KOLRO-283294 format. One line per field, with one value per residue (C-alpha): residue in one letter; x negated, y negated, z; residue number from 0. Coordinates in Angstrom, 1 decimal, decimal comma. Layout:
// residues N
resn A_...
xx X_...
yy Y_...
zz Z_...
resi NUM_...
This chain:
// residues 77
resn M_R_K_S_L_A_L_G_F_G_L_A_A_A_L_V_A_T_V_A_L_A_R_P_P_G_P_D_E_I_G_E_F_Y_F_Y_F_D_A_N_G_N_E_V_G_H_A_E_L_S_C_S_G_V_Y_T_E_S_G_V_R_T_A_N_Y_S_A_G_H_M_I_C_P_P_P_R_D
xx 48,0_47,7_47,6_44,8_42,8_43,2_42,2_39,2_38,1_38,7_36,6_33,8_33,8_33,6_30,7_28,8_29,4_28,2_25,0_24,4_24,8_22,6_19,5_17,0_16,6_14,1_12,9_15,5_13,7_10,6_7,5_9,2_7,5_8,3_6,2_7,9_6,6_7,3_8,1_4,3_3,8_2,0_2,7_4,8_6,1_5,8_8,0_7,5_8,9_5,8_5,6_5,9_9,1_7,7_9,3_6,9_7,8_5,8_6,3_9,6_11,9_12,5_14,5_11,2_9,9_8,2_9,0_7,3_6,9_4,0_3,0_3,7_2,3_4,8_5,7_3,7_5,5
yy 1,6_-1,5_0,5_2,8_-0,2_-2,0_1,2_1,5_-2,0_-1,5_1,7_0,0_-3,0_-0,6_1,2_-2,0_-3,1_0,2_0,0_-3,5_-2,6_0,4_-1,6_-1,6_-4,8_-7,5_-10,7_-13,4_-15,6_-17,8_-15,8_-12,4_-9,5_-5,9_-3,0_0,0_3,5_6,8_10,1_10,8_7,5_5,7_2,1_1,6_-1,9_-5,2_-8,3_-11,5_-14,9_-17,0_-19,7_-22,3_-20,6_-18,8_-15,4_-12,7_-9,1_-6,3_-2,5_-0,9_-1,0_2,3_3,4_3,9_0,5_-1,6_-5,2_-8,0_-11,8_-14,0_-16,7_-19,9_-23,2_-25,9_-28,4_-31,6_-34,9
zz -12,9_-10,7_-7,5_-8,8_-10,0_-6,7_-4,9_-7,1_-6,3_-2,6_-2,6_-4,5_-2,1_0,9_-0,7_-1,3_2,2_3,6_1,6_2,7_6,3_6,0_5,1_8,0_9,9_9,0_10,6_11,2_13,7_13,4_14,3_14,0_12,2_11,3_10,2_8,4_8,5_6,5_8,2_8,7_10,5_7,7_7,1_3,9_4,4_6,2_6,6_8,6_9,1_9,9_12,5_9,6_8,4_5,4_4,7_3,3_2,5_0,9_0,4_1,4_4,4_6,2_9,3_11,1_12,1_14,8_15,5_17,4_17,8_17,1_19,6_17,7_18,7_19,7_17,0_16,9_17,0
resi 0_1_2_3_4_5_6_7_8_9_10_11_12_13_14_15_16_17_18_19_20_21_22_23_24_25_26_27_28_29_30_31_32_33_34_35_36_37_38_39_40_41_42_43_44_45_46_47_48_49_50_51_52_53_54_55_56_57_58_59_60_61_62_63_64_65_66_67_68_69_70_71_72_73_74_75_76
């Protein structure tokens, strides 16, 4: 009973890890943005991490995407 329970938890953890890894990438640097597209090339989502560090996401993430970087002004002292 214990072995089957441990095996069940192990398989569940592996499934969760696989699903987490399968998510398409998103912005993780200041000024980075992503556009996500469906199979027909229509935009279905957008995500960005603005120059001021604000994260914004709308729509859905897909495996078809385009990424870029904004030109951020240098910080003022």
